[in-house]
KETORVO-351227 format. One record per residue: x, y, z of N, C-alpha, C in turn. Coordinates in steps of 0.001 Angstrom, whole numbers, padded with zeros to 6 digits, always signed. Each point is the difference from the previous one (the first is absolute). Example, Ala and Ser with C-alpha at 12.3 -4.5 7.8 and 13.67 -1.06 7.14 Angstrom:
+013190-005690+007800-000890+001190+000000+000900+001200+000000/-000350+001050-000720+000820+001190+000060-000770+001090+000730/
//
This chain:
+008318-030456+003446+000576+000678-001246-001168+000228-000902/+000093+001053-000659-000774+000407-001069+000627+000193-001474/-000477-000688-000990+000616+000377-001335-000933+000685-000976/+000301+001090-000448-000973+000743-000965+000665-000143-001278/-000819-000840-000815+000589-000475-001418-000592+000694-001155/+000910+000258-000790-000516+000561-001548-000500+001315-000045/+000219+000806+001121-000450+001465-000240+000827+000927-000733/-000625+001006-000396+000823+001027-000582+000410+000953+001060/+001397-000145+000581+000404+000773+001096+000349+001287-000408/-000443+001107+000633+000350+001266-000324+000424+000611+001400/+001254+000679-000135+000523+000409+001399+000812+001314-000601/-000574+001118+000216+000825+001246-000493+001308+000149+000860/+000123-000426+001146+001214+000057+000829+001038-000919-000610/-000354-000887-000583+001088-001024-000556+000156+000081-001556/-000987+000763-000588-000022+000277-001404-000324-001435-000737/-000948-000665+000662-000469-001210-000584-001236-000006-000500/-000310-000693-001301-001234-000121-000518+000078-001183-000923/-000316-001182+000560+000237-001268-000746-000793-001280+000790/-000428-000884-000818-000440-000957+000609+000931-001093+000811/-000331-000166+001210+000867-000714+000886-000820-000537+001173/+000856-000759+000907-000669-000600+001125+000537+000696+001292/-000760+000084+001157+000640+000443+001165-000297-000969+001129/+001080-000301+000769-000026-000974+001057+000034+000687+001301/-000914-000055+000906-000294+000593+001332+000435-001005+001173/+000776+000144+000822+000264-000914+001168+000045+000868+001122/-000834-000340+001178+000122+000628+001278-000214+001558-000160/-000995+000335-000935-000386+001189-000162+000971+000991-000859/+001117-000566-000432+000920+000628-000702+000144-000446-001403/+000348+000965-000999+000194-000490-001478+001356-000641-000065/-000075-001263-000172+001218-000880-000089+000581-000121-001410/-000621+000009-001027+000477-000223-001267-000983+000640-001115/+000684+000416-001094-000702+000514-001215+000483-000759-001157/-000637-000427-000951+000382-000687-001243-000902-001070-000410/+000543-001157-000543-000773-001094-000285+000223-001030+001031/-001102-000288+000774+000228-000837+001247-000963-001134-000117/+000626-001240+000404-000674-001184+000135-000163-000559+001229/-000897-000697+000384-000113-000609+001401-001510-000233+000399/-000257-000914+001035-001215-000315+000416-000364+001054+001151/-000649+001255-000312-000195+001127+000936-001456+000262-000175/-000749+000666+000984-001278+000608-000175+000307+001143-001063/-001002-000222-001005+000393+000781-001125-001286+000879-000392/+000359+001286-000459-001038+000904-000596+000388+000093-001524/-000973-000625-000911+000292+000197-001389-000344+001429-000441/+001002+000723-000349-000122+001483-000252+000017+000292-001604/-000272-001147-000791+000100+000209-001424-001056+001089-000433/+000406+000846-000723-000735+001094-000573-000245+001138+001045/+000556+000010+001150-000122+000908+000965+001274+000769+000181/-000108+001096+000677+001232+000770+000384+000195-000169+001471/+001337-000189+000303+000527-000269+001253+000878+001353+000464/-000260+000693+000983+000711+001241+000160+000036+000158+001543/+000920+000853+000455+000084+000332+001490-001300+000505+000438/-000339-000373+001328-001262+000409+000493-000112+001562-000026/-001178+000544-000310+000073+001473-000124-000009+000707+001457/+000533+001212-000141+000377+000713+001209-000752+001409-000245/-000953+000218+000953-000841+001363+000009+000413+000873+001139/+000659+001060-000437+000590+000996+001046-000935+000945+000493/-001400-000346-000114-000934+001044+000368-001363-000545+000219/-000413-000596+001011-001141-000450+000249-000630+000408+001373/-001327+000022+000200-000679+000290+001155-000825-001307+000532/+000213-000446+001092-000838-001220+000615-000742+000478+001011/-000104+001333+000378-000901+000716+000950+000098-000618+001537/+001059-000494+000200+000053-000895+001255+001209+000692+000781/-000334+000634+001332-001327+000202+000552-000785+000998-000276/-001189-000095+000610-000937+001128-000107-001199+000048-000880/+000351-000686-001302-001049+000069-001043-000185-001396-000492/-000122-000954+000918+000107-001464-000395-001364-000472-000681/-001029+000713+000147-001252-000201-000807+000282+000285-001488/+001117+000654-000413+000347+000109-001446+000989-001094-000408/+000762-000262+000861+001196-000973-000208+000717-000319+001123/+000774-001132+000173+000865-000190+001149+001292-000725-000564/+000907-000376+001014+001091-000632-000598-000213-001393-000686/-000865-000787+000580-000420-001280-000593-000710+000183-001479/-001036+000802+000025-000778+000273-001129+000912+000568-001257/+000711+000992+000439+000960+000615-000989+000954-001021-000606/+000566-000884+000948+000904-000972-000418-000621-001015-001035/-001221-000381+000155-000633-000787-001007-000212+000738-001409/-000307+001205+000083-000068+000849-001256+001453-000008-000627/+001076+000137+000803+001137+000187-000620+000585-001198-000739/-000145-001163+000741+000561-001264-000708-000909-000292-001179/-001412+000322+000172-000807-000255-001152+000563+000764-001341/+000644+001059+000322+000530+000944-001144+001501-000445-000289/+000476-000930+000569+001421-000333-000356+001010+000632+000772/-000391+000829+001177+000956+000673+000809+000533-000921+001172/+001390+000160+000208+000644-000805+001033+000525+001000+001079/+000087+001164-000429+000541+001116+001113-000848+001197-000152/-000381+000515+001071-000756+001321-000081+000596+000990+001004/-000219+001398-000220+000441+000958+000880-001199+000834+000542/-000295-000158+001234-001273+000603+000472+000238+001581+000353/-000936+000744-000393-000036+001507+000280-000448+000058+001587/+000165+001238+000490+000006+000234+001550-001173+000802+000315/-001013+000426-000931-001016+000816+000305-001233-000943+000623/+000458-000635+001098-000984-000910+000702-000715+001021+001157/-000729-000831+000996-000437+000662+001174-000025-000834+001203/+001059-000049+000950+000851+001084-000062+001058+000028-001065/+000528+001091-000284+001219+000072-001053+001181-000880+000558/+000899-000312-001007+001098-000617+000353+001129+000920+000236/-000305+000703+001081+000949+001131+000508+000586-000346+001417/-000159-001209+000387+000781-000566+001250+000451-001295-000295/+000981-000529+001051+000397-001483-000263-001016-000902+000422/-000877+000297+000775-001038-000899+000421-000863-000402-001087/-000526+000878-000815-000929-000260-001216+000922-000814-001022/+001187+000569-000185+000845-000842-001089+000254-001341+000555/+000384-000290+001079+000250-001489+000537-001192-000782-000097/-001244+000536+000280-001106-000646+000037-000368-000506-001414/+000128+000863-001043-000141-000410-001282+000825-001126-000401/+001255+000250+000094+001154-000814-000413-000150-001415+000644/-000370-000051+001325-000137-001279+000611-001320-000752-000607/-000972+000669-000249-001180-000654-000541+000138-000583-001461/+001003+000752-000640+000362-000286-001375+000858-001305-000224/+000540-000480+001002+001102-000993+000039-000469-001367-000751/-001219-000448+000324-000629-001222-000581-000854+000079-001113/+000093+001244-000705-000993+000166-001270+000899-000535-001212/-000604-000296-001035+000579-000877-001182+000772+001025-000970/+000517+001077+000417+000849+000761-000743+000790+000981+000884/+001050+000485-000515+000773+001000+000700-000632+001409+000298/-000113+000418+001117-000549+001193+000244+000815+001045+000676/+000277+001242-000525+000833+001054+000553-000823+001154+000341/+000283+000642+001166-000818+001220+000209+000686+001249+000225/-000500+000915-000814+000676+001382+000210-000424+000652+001178/+000833+000954+000727-000404+000704+000998-000366+001490-000402/-000798+000790+000713-000193+001307-000315+001203+000882+000231/-000051+001064-000963+000901+001001+000009-000303+001020+001340/-001271+000274-000026-000377+000864+001285-001056-000469+000910/+000122+000327+001111-001014-000284+001119-001428+000160-000569/-000810-001141+000204-001458+000148-000391-000109+000362-001403/+000770+000056-000857-000110+000395-001403-000318+001572-000163/+000397+000584+001076-000392+001438+000063+000927+000957-000535/+001161-000499-000448+000984+000904-000628+000768+001084+000820/-000167-000152+001410+000351+001004+001040+001293-000426+000738/+000172-001315+000167+001158-000523+000919+000397-001340-000580/+001389-000206-000074+000492-001248-000525-000203-001256+000987/-000118-001186-000599+000014-001094+000937+001441-000241+000390/+000041-000982+000739+001476-000435+000398+000521-000901-001006/+000471+000670-000990+000498-000708-001168+001134-000939+000285/+000799+000473+000985+001217-000883+000424-000412-001285+000667/-000949+000095+000810-000585-001203+000602-000756-000966-000893/-000621+000423-000933-000593-000716-001298+001277-000778-000781/+000903+000841-000075+001207-000412-000848+000593-001308+000759/+000158+000214+001322+000740-001139+000809-001133-001141+000214/-001192+000325-000239-001059-001061+000040-000085-000939-001426/+000571+000760-000972+000152-000912-001273-001097+000526-001112/-000498+001132+000224-001169+000551-001004+000811+000127-001293/-000888-000242-000980+000452-000099-001411+000207+001546-000601/-000986+000860+000321-000045+001364-000320-001039+000873+000700/-000221+001149-000441-000858+001027+000560-001044+000660-000999/-001061+000239+000461-000952+000671-000845-001296+000590+000862/-000397+001041-000476-001456+000362+000455-001011+000068-001153/+000304-001153-000858-000985-000015-001094-001489+000107+000455/-000464+000807-001093-001488+000361+000184-000091+001475+000508/+001070+000419+000619+000054+001348+000372+001478+000703-000419/+000001+001055-000863+001248+000605-000283+000520+000687+001213/+001312+000200+000031+000734+000579+001173+000193+001489-000422/-000863+000932+000481+000009+001411-000384+001199+000787+000350/+000622-000182+001219+000882+000783+000522+001459-000426-000451/+000482+000944-000771+001509-000482-000491+000979-000234+000946/-000093+000807+001235+000967-000285+001001-000061-001244+000661/-001266-000303+000262-000086-001555+000435+000417-000946-000916/-000224+000174-001421+000432-001045-000827+001488+000093-000270/+000663+001080+000227+001466-000030-000237+000694-000667+001140/-000629+000150+001325+000459-000626+001074-000200-001618-000217/-001001-000448-000528-000410-001395-000238+000867-000424-001110/+000468+000725-000870+000956-000610-001076+001363-000120+000459/+000404+000969+001095+001390-000234+000503-000016-001206+000843/-000982-000320+000752+000027-001248+000876+000052-001178-000895/-000951+000073-001069-000092-001174-000896+001383-000285-000774/+000718+001061-000342+001253-000280-000651+000855-000488+000896/+000088+000516+001336+000940-000504+000997-000305-001584+000221/-001217-000531+000007-000138-001531+000157-000202-000662-001318/+000114+000682-001210+000098-000618-001227-001555-000741-000075/-001012+000688+000280-001361-000593-000225-000826+001059-001027/-000731-000496-000742-000899+000959-000902-001176+000653+000666/-000282+000984-000509-001300+000724+000298-000803+000003-001340/-001369-000471+000229-000897-000087-001185-001031+001135+000151/-000236+000713-001018-000752+001346+000181-001257+000143-000992/-001234+000161+000868-001118+000421-000870-000013+001503-000348/+000002+000217-001108+000290+001483-000633-001224+000599-000504/-000732+000710+000965-001181+000751-000318-000179+001068+000753/+000318+001182-000512-000040+001257+001019-001379+000392+000335/-000477-000203+001243-001366+000017+000343-000523+001589-000271/+001033+000991-000046-000465+001282-000292-000494+000309-001402/+000350-000951-000786-000146+000223-001307-001199-000837-000566/-000595-000823+000897-001107-000991-000242-001250+000539+000327/-000973+000164-000940-001452+000335+000271-000801-001126+000636/+000104-001178-000534-000703-001267+000484+000969-001122-000554/+000248-000931+000840+000841-001182-000284-000605-001020-000856/+000774-000908-000622-000532-001249-000695-000434+000078-001464/-000158+001301-000531-000474+000207-001324+000719+001186-000657/+000695-000258-001236+000827+001017-000515-000795+001192-000302/+000813+001235+000180-000718+001236-000178+000135+000063-001530/-001170+000180-000519-000055+000131-001499-001453-000232-000573/-000009-000582-001060-001381-000076-000810-000890-000866+000741/+000409-001185+000712-000886-000724+000732-000444+000652+001213/+000930+000499+000721-000492+000604+001340-000954+001036-000192/+000083+000756-001115-001021+001106-000503-001244-000633-000022/-000262-001257-000705-001030-000724-000458-000547-000308+001301/+000648-000491+000921-000471-000567+001285-000442+001178+001004/+000537+001098-000354-000335+001177+001114+000983+000010+001194/+001056-000496-000166+000983+000008+001125+001265+000804-000455/+000825+000384+001012+001247+000713-000382+001003-000800-000464/+000279-001268+000555+000941-000692-000437+001386+000158+000503/+001022-000938-000356+001466+000272+000315+000826+000205-001206/+000623+001215-000062+000871+000179-001101+001370-000687-000027/+000577-000260-001054+001181-000763-000061+001172+000698+000514/-000147+001443-000014+001102+000905+000663+000223-000292+001407/-000988-000490+000662-000009-000365+001471+001160-001131+000163/-000011-000950-000912+000898-001066+000063+001423+000570-000501/+000012+000749-001057+001368+000477-000591+000863+000932+000860/-000692+000798+000729+000893+000990+000759+000567-000632+001186/-000660-000922+000555+000523-000885+001230+001113-000821-000420/-000269-000783-001115+001059-000836-000600+001393+000899-000174/-000145+000972-000677+001195+001041-000169+000632+000431+001193/-000891+000554+001019+000560+000315+001345+000639-001125+000710/-000577-001115-000023+000686-001060+000762+001116-000611-000577/+000076-000039-001246+001307-000378-000700+001068+000910+000300/-000219+001123+000006+001096+001133+000376+000459-000206+001396/-001005-000124+001048+000371-000401+001255+000726-001149+000116/-000457-001118-000716+000872-001245+000076+001403+000095-000614/+000189+000783-000976+001213+000212-000473+001012+000664+001068/-000478+000922+000733+000582+000764+000990+000641-001232+001071/-000803-000671+000366+000155-000997+001154+000824-001406-000475/-000261-000169-001379+000394-001443-000566-000892-000974+000495/-001295+000262+000350-000976-001049+000451-000414-000701-001294/-000414-001316+000263-000637-000815-001105-001481+000104+000304/-000707+000365-001104-001423+000306+000125-000649-000754-001154/-001363-000272+000156-000793-000673-001017-001385+001123-000092/-000048+000346-001185-001185+000638-000345-001103-000954-000342/-001089+000214+000887-001130-001124-000325-001094+000161-000921/-000461-000980-000566-001156+000100-000944-000004+001078-000889/+000828+000306-000963-000035+001120-000940-001136-000070-000844/-000549+001174-000156-001214+000185-000993+000194+000912-000962/+001058+000961+000147+000053+001179-001056+001313-000315-000931/-000387+000272-001316+001091-000045-000975+001114+001013+000321/-000173+001147+000507+000984+000956+000399+000815-000571+001001/-000634-000784+000924+000764-000541+001177+001260-001075-000541/-000361-000617-001082+000929-000805-000585+001340+000837-000489/-000390+001153-000756+001042+000898-000469+000773+000607+001401/-000645+000232+000992+000836+000584+000963+000804-001116+000764/-000488-001180+000092+000865-001012+000505+001122-000306-000794/-000266-000144-001293+001230-000190-000989+001019+001073+000210/-000318+001282+000116+000976+001149+000387+000617-000255+001091/-000690-000288+001165+000600-000381+001289+001004-001129-000070/-000258-000905-000542+000901-001092-000082+001353+000424-000800/-000244+000761-001073+001182+000409-000548+000847+000914+000790/-000784+000753+000965+000825+000842+000931+000546-000662+001109/-000172-001347+000222+000614-000876+001008-000591-000242+001146/-001379+000352-000155-001034-000257+001344-000182-001423+000028/+000062-000603+001214-000185-001370+000216-001445-000315+000215/-000665+000184-001335-001532-000060+000038-000445-001118-000689/-000887-000753+000491-000694-001058-000785-001553+000330-000133/-000661-000852-000802-001521+000404+000104-000703-001315-000683/-001397+000250+000309-000931-001183-000216-000995+000425-000716/-000838-000925-000799-001174+000267-000515-000981-001236+000161/-001254+000326+000020-001027-001219+000156-000514-000475-001286/-000478-001332-000184-000516-000333-001226-001233+000840-000283/-000740+000457+000932-001237+000625-000374+000227+001476-000414/+001220+000431+000357+000188+001277-000902+000609-000104-001243/+000374-001227-000296+000398-000399-001305-001012-000375-001035/-001183-000320+000577-001096-000417-000629-001195+000875-000203/-000305+000883+000950-001180+000794+000091+000311+001519-000174/-000819+000930-000277-000004+001286-000010-001045+000681+000747/-000077+001196+000140-000995+000708+000781-001348-000212-000618/-000198-000350-001378-001427-000203-000604-000427-001336+000561/+000773-000975+000536-000536-000924+000636-000743+000191+001286/+000191+001121+000646-000680+000245+001141-001532+000293-000333/-000258+000298-001263-001276+000231-000340-000822-001339-000070/+000718-001051-000352-000459-001327-000088+000006-000762+001093/+000953+000156+000986+000077-000824+001091-000309+000689+001473/-000173+001281-000198-000353+000725+001189+001053+000025+001130/-000347-000267+001134+001020+000010+001091+000894-001077+000113/-000291-000975-000746+000960-001298-000207+001165+000490-000776/-000050+001173-000661+001167+000324-000726+000409+001415+000596/-000338+000075+001320+000556+001133+000796+001266-000357+000822/+001093+000567-000516+001220-000288+000850+000909+001156+000178/+000887-000094+000926+001069+001096+000188+001367-000519-000276/+000728+000662-000881-000398+001126-000942-000974-000691-001099/-000745+000960-000522-001176-000427-000885+000564-000410-001346/-000839-000626-000840+000257-000395-001422+000008+001472-000586/+000894+000008-001043+000122+001283-000652-000430-000027-001370/+000745+000480-001055-000277+000058-001338+000698-001137-000831/-000567-000212-001188+000616-001065-000815+001581+000317-000164/+000203+001421-000322+001260+000283-000110+000962-000145+001279/-000513-000055+001157+000823-000173+001086-000005-001587+000085/-000900-000858-000322+000161-001443+000047+000938-000450-000898/+000181+000597-001183+001064-000389-000956+001355+000393+000494/+000063+001016+000592+001400+000589+000490+000344-000990+001103/-000895-000543+000856+000458-001010+000931+000503-001177-000412/-000682-000433-001113+000444-001293-000796+001256+000310-000409/+000423+001282-000654+001251+000386-000530+001111-000018+001210/-000304+000529+000972+000852-000133+001309+000485-001407+000183/-001011-000879-000068+000329-001410+000450+001083-000543-001158/-000385+000246-001214+000746-000534-001014+001503+000570-000061/+000072+001301+000657+001414+000551-000037+000580-000054+001454/-000560-000843+000819+000736-000127+001211-000002+001163+000987/-000895+000919-000223-000010+001095+000841-000893-000321+001110/-001178-000805-000225-000721-000712+001000+000450-001393+000206/+000277-000271+001396+000864-001068+000449-000835-001224+000251/-001293+000357+000523-000772-001145+000672-001589-000058-000459/-000550-001009-000128-001300-000119-000178-000637-000501+001333/-000853+000675+000701-000559-000360+001246-001509-000019-000117/-000822-000608+000905-001357+000073-000052-000735+001059+000833/+000760+000605+000981-000784+000762+000988-001374-000577+000333/-000017-001232+000291-001184-000865+000468-000629+000727+001009/-001130+000654-000183-000827+000683+001084-001376-000379+000081/-000308-000888+001048-001200-000443+000070-000951+001000+000751/-001428+000078-000503-000951+000607+000720-001301-000765-000216/-000913+000209+000973-001244-000793+000018-000782+000416-001199/-001060-000805-000315-000995+000347-000953-000942+001272+000214/-000283-000001+001423-000801+001185+000537+000747+001179-000178/+001250+000097+000345+000831+001193-000094+000176+000512-001547/+000360-001034-000903+000014+000489-001350-001243+000353-000645/-001246-000364+000536-001203+000494-000657-000680+001214+000637/+000673+000750+000827-000523+001106+000510+000082+001225-000978/+000660-000166-001237-000081+000984-000966+001272+000561-000260/+000293+000657-001191+001381+000295-000513+000571+001105+001231/-000831+000814+000624+000625+001095+000777+000284-000596+001403/-000747-001090+000437+000190-000479+001420+000801-001227+000125/+000056-000760-001010+000662-001222-000029+001642+000076+000262/+000542-000796+000778+001438+000030+000165+000788-000459-001356/+001225+000569-000219+000674-000385-001189+000723-001227+000206/+000152-000707-001189+000902-001295+000142-000649-001201-000650/+000738-000866-000511-000744-001259-000406+001058-001188+000202/-000586-001242+000039+000940-001226+000006+000686-000286-001239/+001180-000768+000161+000704-000216-001194+000896-001366-000079/+000140-000619+001138+000960-001088+000097-000490-001107-001149/-001204-000364+000117-000387-001193-000933+000125+000339-001460/-000238+001037-000423+000031+000599-001463+001316+000494-000457/+000946+000349+000830+001135+000729-000416+000666-000591-001203/+000466-001256+000134+000823-000730-000954-000861-000032-001520/-001155-000292+000211-000952-000109-001253-000022+001481-000573/-000219+001001+000796-000274+001320-000637+001334+000431-000918/+001054-000349+000864+001421+000314-000678+000152-000756-001335/-000364-001158-000025+000077-001090-001119-000921+000766-001225/-001129+000285+000517-001106+000319-001044+000264+001397-000465/+000318+000954+000739-000014+001413-000369+001513+000551-000419/+001130-000901+000387+001281+000492-000305+000766-000978-000801/-000139-001320+000308+000781-001029-000826-000574-000384-001270/-001348-000204+000088-000742-000428-001310+000069+001080-001089/-000230+001236+000376+000154+001175-000990+001435+000271-000434/+000901-000598+000561+001531+000313-000269+000669+001043+000644/-000451+000569+001124+000481+001022+000703+001278-000330+000737/-000252-001270+000612+001202-000603+000779+000247-001273-000287/+000965-000735-000032+000309-001404-000241-000433-000581+001535/-000307-001200-000103-000330-000682+001470+001063-000107+000752/+001190+000125-000327+001223+000083+000813+000114+001290+000563/-000186+001096-000735+000217+001265+000520-001270+000143+000992/-001246-000331-000169-001074+000046+000909+000329-000617+001264/+000521-001217-000069+000259-000856+001237+001256+000725+000771/+001032+000638-000725+000917+000712+000669-000475+000961+001032/-001082+000669-000532-000621+001089+000724-000875-000596+001239/-000331-001182-000029-000723-000666+001109+000546-001037+000696/+001416-000020-000118+000679-001066+000793+001478+000586+000496/+000893-000016-000815+001340+000312+000366+000134+001586+000331/-000597+000797-000607-000049+001414+000300-000450+000428+001211/-001260-000412+000453-000407+000287+001407+000876-000749+001005/+000337-001207-000242+000932-000673+001012+001154+000725+000230/+000764+000480-001080+001277+000779+000190-000211+001469+000506/-001177+000466-000128-000394+001287+000584+000190-000222+001606/-000606-001053+000389-000215-000142+001559+001165-000920+000350/+000943-000344-000667+001112-000912+000320-000606-001283+000357/-001127-000597-000392-000444-001278+000367+000824-001215-000676/+000149-001146+000641+000569-001247-000661-000980-000550-000888/-000682+000510-001061-001011-000770-000642-000073+000581-001432/-000996-000282-000674+000006+000491-001513+000777-000747-000904/+000652-001097+000251+000821-000606-000877-000058-001599+000099/+000314-000711-000869+000081-001489-000100+001417-000466+000106/+000915+000812+000459+001251-000352+000260+000238-001419+000790/+000819-000750-000267+000306-001345+000637+000383+000624+001283/-000515-000758+001111+000269+000201+001350-000780+001079+000797/-000895+000582-000732-001026+001003+000451-001431-000630+000399/-000628+000581+000921-001393-000553+000443-000740-000230-001458/-000809-001166+000157-000790-000181-001353-001322+000655+000238/+000080+001294-000477-001218+000740-000113-000236+000180-001478/-001142-000488-000377-000244-000315-001430-001524+000159-000285/-000087+000626-001342-001469+000118-000476+000006-000764-001390/-001032-000862-000197-000198-000684-001258-001257+000370-000530/-000030+000638-001207-001181+000564-000616-000156-000364-001564/-001175-000017-000320-000296-000117-001526-000139+001372-000727/+000907+000396-000757+000053+001380-000597-001046+000165-000924/-000651-001070-000622-001028+000086-001061-001293-000234+000453/-000219-000475+001117-001495-000328+000652-000745+001088-000046/-001249+000035-000524-000925+001155+000076-001012-000449+001201/-000367+001100+000711-000993-000151+000997-000785+001182+000264/-001151-000122+000477-000830+001160+000421-000150+000135+001392/+000373+001246+000529+000175+000181+001357-001408-000117+000661/-000218-000686+001077-001121-000043+000646+000168+000177+001530/-001068-000053+000830+000075+000203+001273+000755-001159+000667/-000052-001040-000404+000408-001241+000399+001601+000106-000095/+000577+000782-000760+001361+000073-000199+000761+000690+001072/-000743+000748+000909+000605+000908+001062-000064-000931+001242/+001317-000260+000588+000055-000744+001155+000040+000740+001289/+000209+001447-000117-000225+000814+001232-001344+000321+000486/-000141+000939+000890-001287+000287+000601-000847+000990-000894/+000631+000857-000835-000487+000950-000763-000036-000244-001465/-000819+000662-000742-000154-000372-001473-000019+001364-000773/+000598+001145+000468-000161+001167-000556+001035+000024-001253/-000366-000481-001127+000815+000070-001106-001037+000433-001214/+000474+000890-000872-000639+000277-001246+000137-001007-001090/+000842-000937+000201+000345-001077-000940-000836-001303-000137/-001031+000123+000885-000991-001142+000020-000670-000085-001251/-000117-001022-000631-000504-000068-001447+000873+000104-001127/+001409+000398+000249+000998+000212-000987+000531-001322-000411/+000182-000155-001174+000638-001160-000512+001561+000278-000015/+000814-000838+000737+001404+000137+000202+000640-001171-000517/+001436+000249-000478+000952-001101-000316+001097-000083+001059/+000179-001405+000271+001099-000311+000848-000770-000431+001475/+000273-001263+000344-000501-000514+001200+000912-000857+000807/+000112+000500+001268+000895-000682+000911-000452-001396+000316/+001017-000872-000123-000421-001630+000198+000589-000397+001351/+001065+000416+000245+000548-000324+001420+000828+001010+000563/-000133+000166+001351+001045+000909+000721+000760-000922+001068/+001161+000114-000123+001024-000760+000743+000663+001009+000988/-000045-000320+001430+000617+000929+001055+000947-000885+000572/+001213+000314-000076+001231-000901+000621-000248-001561-000061/-000251-000215-001251-000092-001241-000479-001379-000770+000275/-000911+000727+000559-001346-000542+000337-001098+000497-001062/-000777-000883-000501-001032+000450-000788-001154+000676+000845/-000139+001213-000115-000969+000743+000901-001233+000473-000778/+000197-000143-001283-001343+000187-000793-000053-000742-001277/-001104-000555-000489-000011-000626-001187-001451+000134-000671/+000109+000373-001295-001409+000184-000663-000212-000995-001070/
//
């Protein structure tokens, strides 16, 4: 048994924000309130106790790119960031387009210190030409489908995929960048791309695919997730589509809420991501979308790359950055402390909302549920260093940044899997 004493318990799903104790027995939340007894105890005085964080968008690069990350190293990064549940994207090698690959990943994930869910591909080989056996994946228990990293260009293929996903009541998550409108990926088309002498990626490439795919989703009734928003107009489009009855959800990363295209000049390829950082106006509109519940989830899009890859130069380096260890602190530093979001609202976007989207039985401290818990100091200041990253890669532009908010304990199914 484990007793967590005197913590400020915040649970958006239960609308709780008050000092109390939590008793955990056999991996289950047994009691909330004022609890006495001789138990193994964590003194959480001055700390926040919340549901374990849920990340609906991560890349562990396994199989195929395990020099960047693998299931084990990615899990270490996740629990260090307070995450107890993650959803893996399917742009691996081989891709997760057949049951053999899916079962291999899920079997190897069983003994890791957090709950791992794996998406399957929408199309074979991520080529956008032919659908995977979505019914077989449904019967195998897959949580959803995505070709993340590559947009699905053919509307007929996507329409068929939506029809299947609606039949099986499984979501499809979409990377929205029309390749025909992109000059070069990873950097916004505008002032900074011109200074760097590259073509860049215009925000219209994101906006037109969002509009198209929401219309197709409305036709079929499919449940969709628009991944990693970057454009302010995208927020307006999704707001309209939700009003029209489209079953659309969307996500944003902490990095898109903190940085703009100008940071590419400072951090180079370490700030090269897909979709790219855009203008300050876009950044503020993304924050507005969170405050007004147009954007449903905060996700990391944890995307490890090697040091050698990121130092090839802005035009040759791959896009993406890691984010699991810094996610909560970035949200507290750039959203909660400035007053954009309350801590409860921020945790809602990082716990119960992604859990509900995927119909996971987590993201809550409800009595009788699995004890997935994060305990953190919302006021502790720390400077990000290489030692703070527990995965294989360190491709983060936030090294050297002073952040507020530090994870102290991560508890998965009642077991303390991380402590700082």
